[in-house]
C-alpha positions as CSV (number, residue, x, y, z in Angstrom):
1,M,31.7,-39.2,-28.7
2,K,28.1,-38.4,-27.7
3,N,25.4,-38.8,-30.3
4,I,21.7,-38.0,-30.6
5,L,18.9,-40.2,-32.0
6,I,15.4,-38.7,-32.0
7,L,12.5,-41.0,-33.0
8,T,9.5,-38.9,-33.8
9,C,6.1,-40.5,-34.5
10,D,3.3,-38.4,-36.0
11,E,0.0,-38.1,-34.1
12,L,0.8,-40.6,-31.3
13,R,-1.2,-40.0,-28.2
14,A,0.5,-40.4,-24.8
15,D,-2.0,-43.0,-23.7
16,S,-1.7,-45.3,-26.7
17,T,1.5,-47.2,-25.9
18,G,2.1,-50.3,-23.8
19,F,4.6,-48.4,-21.5
20,A,1.9,-45.9,-20.8
21,G,-0.2,-48.6,-19.3
22,N,-2.7,-49.1,-22.1
23,P,-4.0,-52.6,-21.8
24,D,-4.8,-53.0,-25.5
25,V,-2.0,-51.6,-27.5
26,R,1.1,-53.7,-28.3
27,T,4.3,-51.7,-28.6
28,P,7.1,-54.0,-27.6
29,H,9.9,-52.0,-29.2
30,M,8.8,-48.7,-27.7
31,D,8.4,-50.5,-24.4
32,R,11.9,-51.7,-24.6
33,I,13.3,-48.2,-25.0
34,A,11.1,-47.0,-22.1
35,A,12.5,-49.8,-19.9
36,R,16.0,-48.8,-20.7
37,G,15.3,-45.1,-20.0
38,T,13.0,-42.6,-18.2
39,V,9.4,-41.9,-19.2
40,F,8.2,-38.3,-18.8
41,E,4.6,-39.1,-17.9
42,R,3.2,-35.6,-18.4
43,H,4.8,-34.2,-21.5
44,F,3.0,-31.7,-23.7
45,T,3.2,-30.2,-27.2
46,P,2.6,-26.4,-27.6
47,F,0.3,-26.8,-30.6
48,P,-2.0,-29.6,-31.9
49,K,-0.6,-29.6,-35.4
50,C,2.5,-31.0,-37.2
51,V,4.6,-28.0,-38.4
52,P,4.1,-25.7,-35.4
53,A,4.9,-28.5,-32.9
54,R,8.0,-29.6,-34.9
55,C,9.3,-26.1,-35.2
56,A,9.0,-25.7,-31.4
57,M,10.9,-29.0,-30.9
58,Q,13.8,-27.7,-33.1
59,T,14.0,-24.2,-31.7
60,G,12.8,-24.4,-28.1
61,R,10.4,-21.5,-28.8
62,Y,6.6,-21.4,-28.5
63,T,4.7,-21.3,-31.7
64,H,2.9,-18.0,-31.2
65,T,6.1,-16.1,-31.0
66,E,7.1,-16.8,-34.6
67,G,3.7,-17.3,-36.3
68,W,4.1,-21.1,-36.8
69,R,0.4,-21.9,-37.1
70,T,-0.2,-23.9,-40.3
71,V,1.3,-26.7,-42.3
72,M,2.0,-24.6,-45.3
73,P,5.6,-24.3,-46.5
74,D,5.8,-20.5,-45.9
75,N,5.2,-21.2,-42.2
76,H,8.3,-23.2,-41.7
77,L,11.5,-21.9,-40.2
78,A,13.0,-18.9,-41.9
79,P,16.7,-18.9,-43.0
80,G,18.7,-17.9,-39.9
81,D,16.2,-19.0,-37.3
82,P,18.4,-20.8,-34.7
83,N,17.7,-24.5,-34.4
84,L,19.2,-27.8,-33.3
85,C,20.2,-29.2,-36.6
86,E,22.0,-26.2,-37.9
87,F,23.7,-25.4,-34.6
88,L,25.0,-28.9,-34.1
89,R,26.3,-29.0,-37.7
90,T,28.4,-25.9,-36.8
91,Q,29.8,-27.8,-33.8
92,G,31.1,-30.7,-35.9
93,Y,28.1,-33.0,-35.8
94,E,27.1,-35.0,-38.8
95,T,23.3,-34.4,-39.2
96,A,20.6,-36.5,-40.7
97,F,16.9,-35.6,-40.8
98,L,15.0,-38.4,-42.4
99,G,11.3,-38.8,-43.2
100,L,8.9,-35.9,-42.8
101,N,10.5,-32.5,-43.0
102,H,7.8,-30.1,-41.7
103,V,10.4,-27.7,-40.3
104,W,12.3,-26.1,-43.2
105,P,11.3,-24.7,-46.6
106,K,12.5,-27.0,-49.4
107,E,15.1,-24.6,-50.8
108,C,16.5,-24.1,-47.3
109,F,16.4,-27.8,-46.4
110,Y,18.0,-29.4,-49.5
111,G,20.5,-26.9,-50.7
112,S,22.3,-27.7,-54.0
113,G,23.2,-31.3,-53.4
114,E,26.5,-33.0,-54.2
115,K,24.8,-36.3,-54.6
116,A,21.4,-37.6,-54.0
117,N,21.9,-38.4,-50.3
118,R,24.5,-35.9,-49.2
119,R,23.6,-32.2,-49.6
120,S,25.6,-29.1,-49.7
121,G,24.1,-25.7,-48.9
122,G,21.2,-27.2,-47.0
123,V,20.6,-27.2,-43.3
124,V,21.5,-30.9,-42.8
125,D,24.0,-33.4,-44.2
126,Y,21.6,-36.2,-45.0
127,T,17.9,-36.0,-46.0
128,S,15.4,-38.6,-47.1
129,Y,14.7,-40.7,-50.3
130,T,18.2,-41.4,-51.5
131,D,19.1,-43.1,-54.7
132,E,21.1,-45.7,-52.8
133,L,18.0,-47.2,-51.3
134,R,14.9,-48.9,-52.6
135,P,12.5,-46.2,-53.8
136,M,9.2,-45.8,-52.1
137,T,6.2,-47.2,-53.9
138,T,2.5,-46.5,-53.2
139,L,0.5,-49.4,-51.8
140,P,-3.0,-50.1,-53.1
141,R,-5.8,-49.3,-50.7
142,E,-8.8,-51.5,-50.1
143,Y,-11.9,-49.6,-49.0
144,P,-14.9,-51.3,-47.2
145,P,-16.8,-53.4,-47.9
146,G,-13.7,-55.1,-49.3
147,S,-12.0,-55.0,-45.9
148,P,-12.5,-58.0,-43.7
149,R,-14.5,-56.0,-41.2
150,T,-17.8,-54.8,-42.7
151,G,-21.1,-53.4,-41.6
152,P,-23.5,-50.5,-42.1
153,H,-21.5,-48.3,-39.7
154,F,-18.8,-48.0,-42.4
155,A,-21.1,-45.5,-44.2
156,A,-20.3,-43.0,-41.4
157,L,-16.6,-43.2,-42.4
158,A,-17.2,-42.0,-46.0
159,E,-16.0,-38.5,-45.3
160,V,-13.2,-39.6,-42.9
161,D,-9.7,-40.3,-44.0
162,Y,-10.3,-44.0,-43.4
163,V,-9.0,-46.9,-45.4
164,G,-8.9,-49.9,-43.1
165,L,-6.8,-52.8,-44.4
166,K,-3.8,-51.6,-46.5
167,T,-2.9,-54.3,-48.9
168,G,0.3,-54.9,-50.9
169,R,4.0,-54.9,-50.0
170,S,4.1,-53.2,-46.6
171,E,7.9,-53.2,-46.7
172,S,7.9,-50.6,-49.5
173,S,5.7,-48.0,-47.7
174,C,6.8,-44.6,-46.4
175,D,7.8,-45.5,-42.8
176,Q,9.6,-48.7,-43.8
177,N,11.7,-46.7,-46.2
178,T,12.4,-44.0,-43.6
179,A,13.5,-46.7,-41.1
180,E,15.6,-48.4,-43.7
181,Q,17.3,-45.1,-44.5
182,A,18.1,-44.6,-40.8
183,V,19.5,-48.1,-40.6
184,H,21.6,-47.4,-43.7
185,F,22.9,-44.2,-42.1
186,L,23.9,-45.9,-38.9
187,E,25.6,-48.9,-40.6
188,K,27.1,-47.4,-43.7
189,L,26.7,-43.6,-44.4
190,R,27.8,-41.9,-41.2
191,Q,31.4,-41.0,-40.7
192,P,32.8,-43.1,-37.8
193,D,35.1,-40.3,-36.6
194,K,32.3,-37.7,-36.1
195,P,29.4,-37.6,-33.6
196,F,26.0,-37.5,-35.2
197,F,22.5,-36.1,-34.8
198,L,19.9,-38.4,-36.4
199,Q,16.2,-37.5,-36.3
200,V,13.9,-40.2,-37.8
201,N,10.5,-38.7,-38.6
202,L,7.9,-41.5,-39.0
203,S,4.5,-40.7,-40.5
204,K,2.2,-43.0,-38.5
205,P,-0.2,-43.2,-36.7
206,H,-1.2,-40.1,-38.7
207,P,-4.3,-40.7,-40.8
208,P,-5.3,-42.1,-43.2
209,Y,-6.5,-44.7,-40.8
210,E,-5.0,-47.7,-42.5
211,A,-2.7,-50.6,-41.6
212,P,-1.4,-53.7,-43.3
213,E,-1.5,-57.2,-41.9
214,P,-0.6,-58.5,-39.4
215,Y,-1.3,-55.2,-37.6
216,Y,-4.8,-54.7,-38.9
217,S,-6.1,-57.9,-37.4
218,M,-4.4,-57.4,-34.1
219,Y,-7.3,-55.4,-32.7
220,D,-10.9,-56.4,-32.5
221,P,-12.9,-53.1,-32.2
222,D,-15.5,-54.8,-29.9
223,R,-12.8,-55.8,-27.4
224,L,-11.0,-52.6,-26.8
225,V,-11.5,-50.2,-23.9
226,P,-13.2,-47.4,-25.8
227,F,-12.3,-43.8,-25.6
228,P,-15.3,-41.7,-24.4
229,H,-17.6,-41.0,-27.4
230,D,-19.8,-38.3,-25.8
231,L,-19.1,-34.6,-26.0
232,P,-18.1,-33.0,-22.7
233,R,-20.6,-31.1,-20.6
234,N,-20.6,-27.5,-21.9
235,A,-18.5,-28.6,-24.8
236,P,-16.5,-25.9,-26.6
237,L,-17.4,-24.8,-30.2
238,P,-14.5,-26.7,-31.9
239,L,-15.7,-30.0,-30.5
240,V,-19.4,-29.3,-31.3
241,A,-18.7,-28.2,-34.8
242,Q,-16.4,-31.1,-35.6
243,R,-18.9,-33.6,-34.2
244,R,-21.6,-32.1,-36.4
245,W,-19.7,-31.6,-39.7
246,R,-17.0,-34.2,-39.7
247,L,-18.7,-37.4,-38.6
248,G,-22.2,-36.3,-37.8
249,D,-24.1,-36.0,-34.5
250,D,-25.5,-39.5,-34.9
251,V,-22.2,-41.3,-35.7
252,P,-22.6,-44.9,-34.6
253,P,-20.3,-46.1,-31.8
254,A,-19.2,-49.0,-34.0
255,A,-17.7,-46.6,-36.4
256,L,-15.8,-44.9,-33.6
257,R,-14.5,-48.2,-32.3
258,E,-13.3,-49.1,-35.8
259,I,-11.3,-45.8,-36.0
260,Q,-9.7,-46.6,-32.6
261,A,-8.9,-50.2,-33.6
262,V,-7.2,-49.1,-36.9
263,Y,-5.4,-46.3,-35.0
264,Y,-4.0,-48.9,-32.6
265,A,-3.0,-51.0,-35.6
266,M,-1.0,-48.0,-37.0
267,V,0.7,-47.6,-33.6
268,S,1.9,-51.2,-33.6
269,W,2.9,-50.8,-37.3
270,V,5.1,-47.7,-36.5
271,D,6.4,-49.4,-33.4
272,A,8.0,-52.1,-35.6
273,Q,9.9,-49.4,-37.5
274,V,11.1,-47.8,-34.2
275,G,12.4,-51.3,-33.4
276,R,14.3,-51.6,-36.6
277,V,16.2,-48.3,-36.0
278,F,16.9,-49.1,-32.4
279,D,18.1,-52.5,-33.3
280,A,20.5,-51.0,-35.8
281,L,21.8,-48.6,-33.2
282,E,22.6,-51.5,-30.9
283,R,24.2,-53.6,-33.6
284,A,26.5,-50.8,-34.5
285,G,27.6,-50.6,-30.9
286,L,26.4,-47.0,-30.5
287,A,23.6,-47.4,-27.9
288,E,26.0,-46.7,-24.9
289,D,27.1,-43.4,-26.4
290,T,23.7,-42.2,-27.8
291,L,21.0,-40.2,-26.1
292,V,17.7,-41.6,-27.6
293,I,14.5,-39.6,-27.5
294,L,11.2,-41.2,-28.4
295,T,8.3,-38.8,-28.9
296,S,5.5,-37.5,-31.1
297,D,4.5,-34.1,-32.5
298,H,0.9,-34.2,-31.2
299,G,-2.0,-36.7,-30.6
300,D,-5.2,-37.8,-32.4
301,Y,-8.8,-37.9,-31.3
302,A,-9.0,-41.5,-32.7
303,G,-12.8,-41.5,-32.1
304,Q,-12.8,-39.7,-28.8
305,Y,-15.7,-37.3,-28.5
306,G,-17.0,-38.8,-31.7
307,I,-14.3,-37.1,-33.8
308,N,-11.4,-38.2,-35.9
309,E,-7.8,-36.8,-36.5
310,K,-7.0,-33.4,-34.9
311,W,-8.0,-29.7,-35.0
312,D,-5.9,-26.5,-34.9
313,A,-8.1,-24.9,-32.1
314,S,-8.8,-27.9,-29.9
315,L,-6.5,-28.1,-26.8
316,Q,-7.7,-31.4,-25.3
317,D,-5.1,-33.7,-23.7
318,C,-5.7,-36.3,-26.4
319,L,-4.1,-33.9,-28.8
320,L,-1.5,-32.2,-26.6
321,H,-0.3,-34.9,-24.2
322,V,2.4,-36.9,-26.0
323,P,4.9,-39.6,-25.2
324,F,8.4,-38.5,-24.3
325,V,11.1,-41.0,-23.3
326,M,14.9,-40.5,-22.8
327,A,17.3,-43.4,-22.8
328,G,21.1,-43.5,-22.9
329,P,24.1,-42.2,-21.0
330,G,23.3,-40.7,-17.7
331,V,19.6,-41.6,-17.8
332,K,18.3,-44.0,-15.1
333,P,16.6,-47.1,-16.6
334,G,13.0,-47.9,-15.6
335,M,12.4,-44.5,-14.1
336,R,9.2,-42.4,-14.4
337,V,8.9,-38.7,-13.9
338,S,5.5,-37.3,-13.1
339,G,6.2,-33.6,-13.3
340,L,5.2,-31.4,-16.2
341,S,7.4,-31.0,-19.2
342,E,7.0,-29.8,-22.8
343,H,8.5,-29.9,-26.3
344,V,10.2,-26.5,-26.0
345,D,12.5,-28.2,-23.4
346,Q,14.1,-30.4,-26.0
347,P,17.0,-28.1,-27.3
348,A,18.1,-27.2,-23.8
349,T,18.0,-30.8,-22.7
350,I,20.1,-32.0,-25.7
351,L,22.7,-29.2,-25.5
352,E,23.2,-29.8,-21.8
353,F,23.8,-33.5,-22.5
354,L,26.4,-32.6,-25.2
355,G,28.1,-30.0,-23.0
356,L,27.3,-27.2,-25.5
357,R,26.1,-23.6,-25.0
358,P,23.8,-21.9,-27.5
359,P,24.8,-18.7,-29.3
360,A,23.6,-15.5,-27.7
361,E,21.0,-14.9,-30.5
362,W,19.3,-18.2,-29.8
363,V,16.6,-17.3,-27.3
364,W,14.6,-20.2,-26.2
365,H,11.6,-20.7,-23.8
366,G,12.3,-24.2,-22.5
367,R,14.5,-25.5,-19.8
368,S,16.7,-28.6,-19.5
369,L,15.0,-31.7,-18.3
370,W,18.1,-33.1,-16.7
371,P,17.3,-31.7,-13.2
372,M,14.0,-33.6,-13.3
373,L,15.9,-36.8,-14.0
374,N,17.7,-36.3,-10.7
375,G,14.6,-35.7,-8.7
376,G,14.0,-32.0,-9.4
377,P,10.5,-30.6,-9.9
378,G,8.7,-30.3,-13.1
379,A,7.3,-27.1,-14.5
380,E,4.7,-25.2,-12.5
381,A,2.5,-25.2,-15.7
382,V,2.7,-25.9,-19.4
383,F,1.2,-23.8,-22.2
384,A,-0.2,-24.2,-25.7
385,D,-2.0,-22.2,-28.3
386,G,-4.0,-22.8,-31.4
387,G,-6.4,-21.4,-34.0
388,H,-6.1,-18.6,-36.5
389,E,-6.8,-14.9,-36.8
390,A,-10.0,-13.6,-38.3
391,V,-8.6,-13.0,-41.8
392,M,-7.4,-16.6,-42.0
393,R,-10.8,-17.8,-40.8
394,A,-12.5,-15.9,-43.5
395,R,-10.3,-17.6,-46.1
396,F,-11.0,-21.0,-44.6
397,A,-14.7,-20.2,-44.9
398,A,-14.4,-19.2,-48.5
399,E,-12.3,-21.9,-50.0
400,V,-9.7,-24.5,-48.9
401,Y,-7.2,-26.0,-51.4
402,I,-4.8,-28.9,-51.2
403,E,-2.0,-30.3,-53.4
404,R,-2.9,-33.4,-55.3
405,N,-0.6,-35.0,-57.9
406,G,1.2,-31.7,-58.3
407,R,-2.0,-29.7,-58.8
408,R,-3.8,-27.3,-56.6
409,V,-7.4,-28.5,-56.2
410,K,-10.3,-27.5,-54.0
411,A,-10.5,-29.7,-50.8
412,T,-13.6,-31.6,-49.8
413,G,-14.6,-33.7,-46.8
414,G,-15.7,-33.3,-43.2
415,K,-12.7,-31.2,-42.1
416,Q,-13.2,-28.7,-45.0
417,L,-16.9,-28.6,-44.4
418,T,-16.3,-27.7,-40.8
419,Y,-14.0,-24.8,-41.9
420,Q,-16.7,-23.5,-44.2
421,Q,-19.8,-24.0,-42.0
422,C,-18.2,-22.8,-38.7
423,P,-15.1,-20.8,-39.2
424,D,-15.1,-19.6,-35.6
425,A,-14.3,-23.2,-34.6
426,M,-10.8,-22.2,-35.8
427,A,-10.6,-19.0,-33.6
428,R,-7.5,-18.4,-31.7
429,C,-7.1,-19.9,-28.2
430,K,-4.5,-20.3,-25.5
431,M,-4.1,-22.9,-22.7
432,V,-2.5,-23.1,-19.4
433,R,-2.3,-26.5,-17.6
434,T,-1.1,-27.4,-14.2
435,L,-1.1,-30.9,-12.6
436,D,-4.6,-30.3,-11.3
437,W,-6.3,-27.8,-13.6
438,K,-6.6,-26.7,-17.3
439,L,-7.9,-23.4,-18.5
440,V,-8.5,-22.6,-22.2
441,I,-9.3,-19.0,-23.2
442,R,-10.9,-18.5,-26.6
443,E,-10.9,-15.3,-28.7
444,T,-14.6,-15.8,-29.5
445,G,-15.7,-17.0,-26.1
446,G,-16.8,-20.5,-25.0
447,N,-13.9,-20.9,-22.6
448,E,-13.0,-24.2,-20.8
449,L,-11.9,-25.2,-17.3
450,Y,-11.3,-28.8,-16.3
451,H,-10.1,-30.4,-13.1
452,V,-7.8,-32.8,-15.0
453,A,-6.7,-34.5,-11.8
454,S,-10.1,-36.0,-11.4
455,D,-11.4,-35.6,-15.0
456,P,-8.6,-36.8,-17.2
457,H,-10.8,-37.1,-20.3
458,E,-12.0,-33.5,-19.9
459,M,-15.7,-34.5,-19.8
460,N,-16.9,-31.8,-17.4
461,N,-16.3,-28.2,-18.4
462,V,-16.8,-26.1,-15.2
463,Y,-15.8,-22.7,-16.6
464,G,-18.3,-20.1,-15.2
465,D,-18.9,-22.0,-12.0
466,P,-18.5,-19.4,-9.2
467,A,-17.0,-22.1,-7.0
468,H,-13.9,-22.0,-9.2
469,A,-13.5,-18.3,-9.6
470,A,-10.2,-18.2,-7.7
471,V,-8.8,-21.0,-9.8
472,V,-9.6,-19.2,-13.0
473,A,-8.1,-15.9,-11.7
474,D,-4.8,-17.7,-10.8
475,L,-4.6,-19.5,-14.1
476,Q,-5.4,-16.3,-16.1
477,L,-2.5,-14.6,-14.3
478,K,-0.2,-17.5,-15.3
479,L,-1.4,-17.2,-18.9
480,I,-0.8,-13.4,-19.0
481,Q,2.6,-13.8,-17.5
482,W,3.5,-16.5,-20.0
483,C,2.5,-14.2,-22.9
484,L,4.6,-11.4,-21.4
485,R,7.5,-13.6,-20.8
486,T,7.6,-15.0,-24.3
487,D,6.7,-12.0,-26.5
488,T,9.3,-11.7,-29.2
489,D,12.0,-9.0,-29.5
490,R,12.9,-8.6,-33.2
491,P,15.5,-8.5,-34.3
492,H,17.6,-10.2,-31.7
493,L,20.3,-7.5,-31.2
494,R,23.9,-8.3,-30.4
495,E,24.6,-4.8,-29.1
496,F,22.3,-2.4,-27.2
497,G,22.4,1.4,-27.1
498,A,20.3,4.5,-26.8
């Protein structure tokens, strides 16, 4: 039997693992999976935000075609939208989707429920937070100056989702519980006579920027190779606005190094949970029959450009370039693939491995990555989009609300201030990226062009330079052709007639 295990981190940059060559980050468990498999070195997400990216991973469809643009529940998959979990369930696979959902509405995801951990009527067999496992508890947070690292630069982090040292019992936090549930599924819950699809959705290194010991003390902010803190030349509006309203134009470099250090600590923390699940897979004797995919939904600024977290309308590589590793049957160990690939390729890749064909109504935009594993070329270009329409931007400018303790309250903080002060920083945008060049076209102007082959941190925006007019024309054509190729036909008809 062939099985699938997907290990999805949240907000993990492609350059922030040991197997990616980062000299500072310690990720021994991810490195072990990478050594056993193939690393796709240039893999990209189609949207710099959780829900849109995860919907694309489940459906193989770009986010703009279905309107997946926010993290709100009514922007999840609709009932009947073809996706990996539901399709594999119809093919006899036992399905478990643990940790963050961010794909289905609650009523569609959970169904009626025969018992706490096994659902009937939902889209998957097993979901998270079962009554058979230790319930999750909230750890106390210690805010500077209580944290061991102190200094005046911490004042700059007051409006950032920053905590620093997370104290208490780390084994009872969210990701530890999710990993434990995955171990429990592999060792006790699954049916041995059925193949399985298990997706483990870990929440880190998504902010808040916090980590328990020993991870917090692993990284000295002053000894790290820092991300570039300056804004690019001819920086686009989203970066300029965030720098001004989220952390401030004069944010001290020490504060940015602190964010990066705690971000790395979170990466090592989540790496330990990845290791727990992979160890359980090996103990159960399932590693030789299971295709393992290690990836992330999107990245994080982590102090780069003097900014924290992510942004819907920023299409920099630090947000779009994500890790993607495949290990298991038919995958060559220790191999690296340098061609371009993207998240919409995941369903086609998995179904080819399982020898399954999708139903006619499942129209996806990706392609199988198996030819690349055998020396075939990568994609000519990858694509992404972001931002929101003008009506949504007006709502952002007026008021932004969040859920807190079951209540809807008005949001505050640097991100919300940016929404309100500069709504056009959330304007719609689209990106095309080749191995050498990246073009970003924005609804409100302020476009971007980077020679990413020589400028990997995208510090020199050369859009408007006449010397690159031919490059822009070629990339614009690719972008228009992509839009035409992926426009949605609704409904997906089984029969055609005049």
